[in-house]
N, C-alpha and C positions, 0 to 999 in steps of 0.2 A: 067810806067803806072800811070795814075792819080788815086789816091786812095781816095782823098777827097778835096773839095774846101770849102772855107768860105769867107764871106765878111761881113763887119760891117761898119756902119757910126755913127759918134758921133758928136753931136752939141757941139762945143768947149765951148761956154759960159755955158752950162749946167754942163759940167765936171768941169770947173773952179769954179763955185758956190759950187758944191758938195765937191770939194777938200778943199775949204776955210771954209766950214761949218763943215766938218767931220774930227775931229782930228784923225790922224793916218791913214787916207785913203791912202795917198801917199805911206807910208811905207808898207801898206798891199798889194798894187797893183803893185808898181814899184820897181825894183831892184835899189840899190844905183847908179849903173852906168847909168841907164836910167834917174833917177832924176837929176844927175849931168849934163848929156847932155842937158836935157830939160831946166834946170835952167840957163844954159850958153847961151841960145838963146835969141834974142831980144823979141820974143813972145812965151814964154815957153808953154803956154797952147795949142797952135796949135800942138806942138810936143808931149805933154802928151796925147792929144786926139787921135793923129795918133797911138801912142803906145797902148793906151787902145783899140782902134778899132782892131789893129793887134792881141792883145791877144785874143779878142773875135773871130776874124776870124780864128785863129789857133785852138781854141777850137771847132769851128764848123767843120773845116776840119778834126779834129780828131774824130768827132762824139760824143764828150763828153759834150759839153756845159760847164756849170759851175760845173758839177757833175763828178762822176766817179773818184774822187781823184785828178783831175787836178786843180791846184791852179794858180791864176794870176802870182804869183812870180816864177812859174815853167817855164814861158815863158818870155824870155828876148829878147827885140829887140835891136840888135847891128848894127853897121855900119862896112862894110868891108873897105878894104884899098881904094877902088874906091868910097866910100861914099854910096854904095847901101845898103839898109836895109837887115838884115839877122836875123834868129831866132836861139837863143841858148836855148836849153831845159834842164830842170832839173827834178828830181822826176818822177812822174807817166807819165808826158808828154814825157820825154826822153825814159822811158821804152817802151811805146807804139810805138814810132817811130823806136826805135832800133829793136823791135820785128818784125815790118813790113819791116825792111830794107829800111827805107824811108828817105826822106829829104824834107825840106820846101823851097818853093819859096814865096817871099813876095813883095808886092807893097804897098806903102803908098802915100797918097796925102792929101793936105788940101787946101781949097779955101773958101774964104768968111767965113761963119759961121760953116762950117763942115770939118771934117777930115774923111777919108775913108781908109780902108785897104782891101786887097785881099790876101788870103793865099791859096796855093796849096800844098797838100801833094803828093809827087811823090814817088813811090816805084819801086824797081828793078823788072824786070819780074821774074816770078816763076822760081826757079832753076830746072834744069833737074835732072836726076838721078846722084848720086854721082859716078864719074868715078872710084873711088877706090873700089867700090863694085863689079866690074867685075871679 
């Protein structure tokens, strides 16, 4: 069952300027594995922007925005063996998804000046009565 959806778009050049002007922003927002991946690419800021958009989209799907104890570094965008993006959660974000018995689906894209992400939180259907209680 779809429990939440979120989407976000980031202007790549705006994020690049903010990261270059603001000391420590990269470390505050991105996990070291995300930074290493983005920095290994020919156009790293496209990838940083897509990950920033993904973090915002996940927060929207959780219904928390930047508040409720969910931090940017609690949301890590990883790549599966097939190269597809996935979400690894820590802290309050992980607690909320585990409590909902959920999982995320994520799509990222970048073209021209923009990067976009779409996140969907899927949960298991409500469990029926516990069969051991009969």
